[in-house]
C-alpha positions, 0 to 999 in steps of 0.5 A: 830613675835619674834626674841629672847625669854628668858625662865625661868625654875623654880623648886618648891619653886624657884622665877622666877629670881632664875630659870634657864634661857635659850635663844631660837630663835625657839619660835615665838608665844604663841602656840609654847611657850605652846607646848615647855612648855608642852614638857619640863615638860614631859621630866623633871617632877620636873619643876614647872613653865616656863615663856617665855619673848619676848626680841626682839626689846629691850623690855621685854614682857611676851609671855607665862607662864605655871605652871605644874599641875603634878609637881613631888617633886625631890628625893633630888638627883640632875640630871646632864644636860647630863642626868645621876645622880650625882655620890655619894661622897665616904667617907674617911676612918678613920685615923689609930691609931698609933701603939706602935713603932710609939708612942715611936718614936714620944715621942723620937722626931723622 
């Protein structure tokens, strides 16, 4: 029985150390970890690998590792943790050209 589990969630091409780390106190065995991994991969299909580490008692032991067989490549647009897509950035309008009076005023030092 485990008290605390660290979950590392990796996207395609990421190392385990670079993946998102989540703590859980609800997962207590290998079967619960496997069920959780399948559920996470179903919700977020861009997850490639999930590794569960038992960190209770001061140790760092692999509890379960799951590789998603149906991984989907991301389309390049990031998804917010809240569920919605990241808004697109607006382009700045090009600078207006100076008119004749502005050029004359600038040349006279004013």
